[in-house]
KOLFI-567772 format. One line per field, with one value per atom (N, C-alpha, C, CB): y negated, x, z; atom name; residue in one letter. Coordinates in pm, 1 decimal. Atoms other than C-alpha are relative to their C-alpha. Glycine has a CB too. Layout:
BEGIN
v	[Y,...] $
u	[X,...] $
w	[Z,...] $
atom	[CA,...] $
type	[A,...] $
% end
This chain:
BEGIN
v	[-94.0,-6028.3,81.6,87.7,-85.7,-5822.5,126.5,-69.8,-141.4,-5449.9,74.7,86.2,-81.7,-5225.9,144.1,-29.2,-139.5,-4865.9,83.6,32.0,-100.8,-4570.3,94.2,68.3,-95.5,-4355.3,98.3,-71.8,-93.0,-4044.2,61.1,105.4,-62.9,-3924.1,-89.5,42.0,87.6,-4226.7,43.6,-148.6,-56.9,-4096.6,-86.5,143.8,78.2,-4340.7,-121.2,86.2,114.2,-4653.1,22.3,-72.5,-44.1,-4471.5,19.0,130.9,-9.9,-4384.4,-137.2,91.2,135.1,-4745.3,-64.8,-86.1,59.3,-4856.5,48.7,28.8,-63.7,-4613.6,-59.1,155.9,53.6,-4726.6,-142.6,17.3,141.4,-5090.2,-25.2,-70.0,13.6,-5069.1,37.4,85.0,-41.8,-4882.9,-99.1,127.0,93.8,-5126.9,-132.5,-17.7,127.4,-5438.4,4.6,-38.9,-5.3,-5305.3,-6.8,122.1,11.9,-5310.6,-144.7,60.8,136.9,-5628.2,-42.7,-11.6,50.9,-5845.0,9.5,68.2,-15.5,-5738.4,-118.8,153.8,101.4,-6030.4,29.8,-121.6,-32.5,-5893.8,132.0,-94.9,-131.8,-5552.3,12.9,106.9,-22.6,-5480.3,132.7,-112.1,-134.3,-5125.1,7.5,110.1,-24.1,-5002.2,152.5,-73.3,-153.1,-4653.4,48.9,42.6,-48.4,-4634.8,10.9,-92.0,-11.6,-4709.2,77.3,-141.8,-74.7,-4530.1,-78.2,137.9,88.4,-4828.5,-89.7,-83.2,89.0,-5057.7,-110.4,75.7,115.3,-5405.9,-49.2,-110.7,45.0,-5519.7,-123.3,109.5,115.4,-5864.5,-1.6,-123.9,-11.7,-5863.3,-85.4,146.8,74.5,-6042.3,99.8,-87.1,-95.0,-5845.4,-17.3,-15.0,20.0,-5998.6,75.2,-145.6,-61.8,-5824.4,147.6,-70.1,-139.1,-5497.4,38.5,22.2,-47.0,-5282.3,78.2,84.7,-79.6,-5110.5,145.1,-4.9,-141.3,-4781.5,15.2,32.9,2.1,-4868.8,11.0,-129.1,-0.1,-4926.5,136.0,-111.9,-121.1,-4602.7,106.3,31.8,-85.2,-4425.3,-0.5,-35.2,17.6,-4572.1,67.7,-157.6,-68.2,-4443.0,153.1,-42.2,-146.5,-4094.7,48.4,36.3,-38.6,-4090.4,18.5,-106.9,-16.6,-4123.8,88.6,-127.3,-103.1,-3864.3,-51.4,49.1,61.6,-4096.1,-37.0,-123.3,32.7,-4070.2,-78.0,120.0,67.6,-4316.4,73.0,-129.5,-63.1,-4179.5,-86.1,29.7,72.0,-4269.7,-79.3,94.9] $
u	[-99.5,-4851.1,-49.9,41.0,37.1,-4855.4,76.7,23.8,-63.4,-4788.7,-46.9,-43.5,32.1,-4781.8,9.5,95.4,4.3,-4891.7,6.1,-127.9,4.5,-4817.8,-99.8,136.1,108.2,-5123.4,-11.6,-137.6,-11.1,-5056.1,-137.0,94.5,130.5,-5419.8,-92.5,-73.6,80.8,-5552.2,17.7,38.6,2.0,-5652.2,-80.4,-59.7,87.4,-5921.1,-50.5,-121.6,57.7,-6113.5,-94.8,-64.0,89.8,-6355.5,78.7,-73.0,-78.7,-6071.5,48.3,117.4,-41.2,-5951.4,-111.7,36.6,116.7,-6304.2,-18.5,-124.3,12.1,-6319.8,105.5,17.5,-114.7,-5979.0,-16.0,132.1,18.0,-6059.8,-110.6,-31.5,110.4,-6391.2,37.2,-113.8,-49.9,-6232.5,85.6,74.3,-93.3,-5949.3,-58.4,117.2,64.4,-6164.4,-82.6,-83.7,79.5,-6373.7,76.3,-77.6,-86.7,-6079.6,13.3,143.9,-14.5,-6081.2,149.4,-48.0,-128.9,-5781.8,52.9,88.3,-41.7,-5755.8,-73.5,-42.5,61.0,-5809.5,-11.2,73.7,-0.6,-5724.9,49.8,81.9,-42.5,-5701.6,-3.1,-90.7,-8.4,-5591.8,65.2,76.8,-52.4,-5554.1,28.4,-95.8,-33.5,-5398.4,8.6,139.8,8.7,-5495.6,120.2,-143.2,-112.9,-5217.4,127.4,23.2,-125.0,-4942.2,-20.6,53.4,31.2,-5122.8,42.0,70.3,-32.1,-5066.2,-117.4,112.0,94.2,-5263.4,82.0,-97.7,-52.6,-5160.0,-104.6,38.4,83.3,-5301.0,59.0,-15.5,-33.7,-5291.8,-74.0,-26.4,66.7,-5355.7,67.9,-0.4,-52.7,-5305.6,60.8,-112.1,-66.2,-5049.0,-42.1,150.7,48.5,-5192.6,-121.7,-25.6,127.9,-5518.9,-1.1,-98.4,2.4,-5426.8,144.5,-100.0,-129.4,-5113.2,5.5,45.0,-21.3,-4966.9,-43.8,156.2,38.9,-5024.3,-159.1,56.7,140.4,-5397.0,-47.2,-52.6,38.0,-5421.6,30.5,72.5,-31.9,-5248.0,-99.6,143.9,97.8,-5488.4,-129.6,-22.4,137.0,-5791.9,6.6,-37.8,-13.4,-5656.9,-4.5,135.2,-1.8,-5595.6,-146.7,101.0,137.6,-5947.5,-95.7,-58.0,87.4,-6104.3,56.3,-30.6,-52.1,-5881.4,111.6,-113.5,-100.8,-5616.5,117.4,-54.7,-124.6,-5300.3,100.9,63.0,-107.2,-5033.9,132.5,12.9,-128.3,-4689.8,99.6,52.5,-103.9,-4393.7,88.2,84.4] $
w	[41.9,14959.4,-114.1,112.5,114.2,14636.9,4.3,-132.8,-1.6,14622.8,-126.3,135.4,115.2,14318.7,46.1,-121.9,-33.1,14380.1,-130.5,82.3,104.3,14143.3,46.9,-28.3,-35.4,14141.1,-111.8,24.9,103.8,13929.6,-42.1,42.1,37.4,13939.7,-82.0,125.1,88.8,13745.4,-140.3,14.0,140.5,13402.1,-94.0,-1.2,92.1,13277.0,74.8,-54.0,-60.3,13333.1,112.3,-97.1,-108.1,13560.3,127.0,-37.3,-120.1,13787.9,48.7,-23.9,-39.3,13783.8,78.9,-123.8,-67.3,13877.3,141.3,-77.7,-131.9,14170.0,96.7,-12.2,-82.2,14302.1,32.3,-71.1,-21.9,14251.7,102.3,-131.2,-89.5,14428.4,145.5,-48.9,-134.6,14718.9,59.6,-5.5,-61.7,14768.8,27.6,-83.8,-21.0,14732.0,122.7,-117.4,-121.0,15018.2,133.1,-2.3,-124.1,15260.4,40.2,-23.5,-48.1,15471.9,-15.7,151.3,18.2,15383.3,-143.6,90.0,142.5,15015.9,-81.3,-59.1,79.8,14777.3,-149.6,18.4,145.0,14428.7,-16.0,-82.5,34.9,14277.9,-155.2,69.8,143.0,13914.5,-24.1,-70.3,34.2,13789.0,-142.6,37.8,143.3,13462.9,-13.3,-45.6,19.1,13354.4,-88.4,-72.8,81.7,13094.8,80.6,-118.8,-83.7,13344.8,132.5,33.5,-129.5,13634.8,118.8,5.3,-105.9,13857.4,48.6,-43.3,-57.6,14084.5,71.2,97.4,-67.3,14182.9,100.3,-101.4,-111.3,14515.8,62.3,104.8,-79.1,14663.8,128.4,-74.5,-134.8,15039.7,104.8,48.5,-112.9,15360.8,100.3,66.9,-87.8,15565.9,147.1,-13.0,-140.3,15885.1,20.7,32.9,-16.4,15818.6,-34.0,-81.8,42.0,15650.0,-36.8,-121.6,24.6,15625.7,-134.3,116.0,125.9,15317.8,30.4,-49.7,-41.1,15507.0,-4.3,153.1,-2.3,15545.7,-148.1,71.7,139.6,15166.8,-61.4,-76.2,52.9,15090.0,55.4,30.2,-54.9,15329.1,-74.4,136.1,75.1,15146.9,-135.2,-22.9,130.5,14812.6,22.3,-72.3,-23.9,14962.4,32.1,122.0,-38.5,15113.8,-121.4,94.2,114.8,14761.8,-100.7,-61.3,98.6,14600.5,-88.6,-90.7,87.7,14446.4,82.2,-73.7,-71.5,14665.2,-74.8,43.7,61.7,14589.5,6.4,59.3,-9.5,14500.8,77.8,-137.7,-79.9,14717.1,-85.8,80.7] $
atom	[N,CA,C,CB,N,CA,C,CB,N,CA,C,CB,N,CA,C,CB,N,CA,C,CB,N,CA,C,CB,N,CA,C,CB,N,CA,C,CB,N,CA,C,CB,N,CA,C,CB,N,CA,C,CB,N,CA,C,CB,N,CA,C,CB,N,CA,C,CB,N,CA,C,CB,N,CA,C,CB,N,CA,C,CB,N,CA,C,CB,N,CA,C,CB,N,CA,C,CB,N,CA,C,CB,N,CA,C,CB,N,CA,C,CB,N,CA,C,CB,N,CA,C,CB,N,CA,C,CB,N,CA,C,CB,N,CA,C,CB,N,CA,C,CB,N,CA,C,CB,N,CA,C,CB,N,CA,C,CB,N,CA,C,CB,N,CA,C,CB,N,CA,C,CB,N,CA,C,CB,N,CA,C,CB,N,CA,C,CB,N,CA,C,CB,N,CA,C,CB,N,CA,C,CB,N,CA,C,CB,N,CA,C,CB,N,CA,C,CB,N,CA,C,CB,N,CA,C,CB,N,CA,C,CB,N,CA,C,CB,N,CA,C,CB,N,CA,C,CB,N,CA,C,CB,N,CA,C,CB,N,CA,C,CB,N,CA,C,CB,N,CA,C,CB,N,CA,C,CB,N,CA,C,CB,N,CA,C,CB,N,CA,C,CB,N,CA,C,CB,N,CA,C,CB,N,CA,C,CB,N,CA,C,CB,N,CA,C,CB,N,CA,C,CB,N,CA,C,CB,N,CA,C,CB,N,CA,C,CB] $
type	[M,M,M,M,K,K,K,K,Q,Q,Q,Q,T,T,T,T,F,F,F,F,S,S,S,S,V,V,V,V,P,P,P,P,R,R,R,R,I,I,I,I,H,H,H,H,C,C,C,C,D,D,D,D,G,G,G,G,C,C,C,C,V,V,V,V,A,A,A,A,T,T,T,T,V,V,V,V,T,T,T,T,M,M,M,M,T,T,T,T,L,L,L,L,K,K,K,K,S,S,S,S,V,V,V,V,P,P,P,P,G,G,G,G,V,V,V,V,T,T,T,T,T,T,T,T,V,V,V,V,E,E,E,E,G,G,G,G,D,D,D,D,A,A,A,A,A,A,A,A,Q,Q,Q,Q,K,K,K,K,T,T,T,T,V,V,V,V,D,D,D,D,V,V,V,V,V,V,V,V,F,F,F,F,D,D,D,D,P,P,P,P,A,A,A,A,Q,Q,Q,Q,V,V,V,V,S,S,S,S,E,E,E,E,E,E,E,E,R,R,R,R,L,L,L,L,R,R,R,R,Q,Q,Q,Q,A,A,A,A,L,L,L,L,T,T,T,T,N,N,N,N,V,V,V,V,G,G,G,G,Y,Y,Y,Y,P,P,P,P,A,A,A,A,A,A,A,A,N,N,N,N] $
% end
């Protein structure tokens, strides 16, 4: 499953790196691609292993909450 998150606090490539590393560490996530200009993160994950809510929580835990 692919989900795009809007993450308003992403401002630079360092932010993208932090978000990418965090989400890739979540079991069930296979691909993460961030875009600092668009302030978005595309995540490909297995919904049988991880929920969208768990991904949102991981973002919030590192200071980059996803917008609704």
